[in-house]
C-alpha positions in Angstrom: 109.0 -23.5 18.5 110.8 -26.0 20.7 113.4 -28.2 19.1 111.8 -31.4 20.5 108.5 -30.5 18.9 110.3 -29.7 15.6 112.1 -33.0 15.8 108.9 -34.9 16.4 107.1 -33.2 13.5 110.1 -33.9 11.3 109.9 -37.6 12.3 106.1 -37.5 11.4 105.0 -39.0 14.7 102.5 -38.2 17.4 103.5 -37.5 21.0 102.2 -40.9 21.9 104.2 -42.7 19.2 107.4 -40.8 20.2 106.8 -41.6 23.9 106.4 -45.3 23.2 109.5 -45.2 21.0 111.8 -43.6 23.6 110.3 -45.3 26.7 108.6 -42.3 28.4 105.0 -41.1 28.8 103.1 -38.8 26.4 103.1 -36.3 29.3 106.9 -36.4 29.4 107.1 -35.6 25.7 104.6 -32.8 26.2 106.8 -31.4 29.0 109.9 -31.6 26.8 108.1 -29.8 24.1 107.1 -27.1 26.6 110.7 -26.5 27.6 111.6 -29.1 30.3 115.1 -30.3 29.8 115.3 -33.8 28.3 117.7 -36.0 30.3 120.7 -37.2 28.4 119.7 -40.9 28.6 116.3 -40.0 27.0 118.0 -37.9 24.3 120.1 -41.0 23.5 117.0 -43.0 23.1 115.5 -40.3 20.9 118.5 -40.3 18.6 118.3 -44.1 18.3 114.5 -43.9 17.7 115.0 -41.3 15.0 117.7 -43.4 13.3 115.3 -46.4 13.3 112.9 -44.1 11.4 115.6 -43.2 8.9 116.5 -39.8 10.3 120.0 -38.9 11.5 119.9 -36.6 14.5 122.5 -35.6 17.0 122.6 -34.1 20.5 122.9 -30.7 18.9 119.5 -31.3 17.3 118.0 -32.2 20.7 119.7 -29.5 22.8 120.8 -27.0 20.2 124.4 -26.1 19.6 126.6 -24.9 22.4 126.7 -21.2 22.8 129.9 -19.5 21.7 132.4 -18.8 24.4 133.6 -15.3 24.8 137.1 -14.7 23.4 139.9 -14.5 25.9 142.3 -11.7 25.8 146.0 -12.6 25.8 147.6 -12.3 29.2 149.7 -9.2 29.7 153.3 -9.9 30.4 155.6 -7.6 32.3 
């Protein structure tokens, strides 16, 4: 399941309520739940909205943690 949908369900709100709370349309929320990338300025509004409902969320909750970078091998010296 998409992280935006999980966040919305954890907040206990409908798509319409979330949309009104973050200043987008219900269709936008639906698109985010179906995988469309949420713009950073909207993610900030979602974080603020969630805080207003008593939930602490972060950008990691919205976008997921950054993938681990591959380990670099030490440079060979001559």
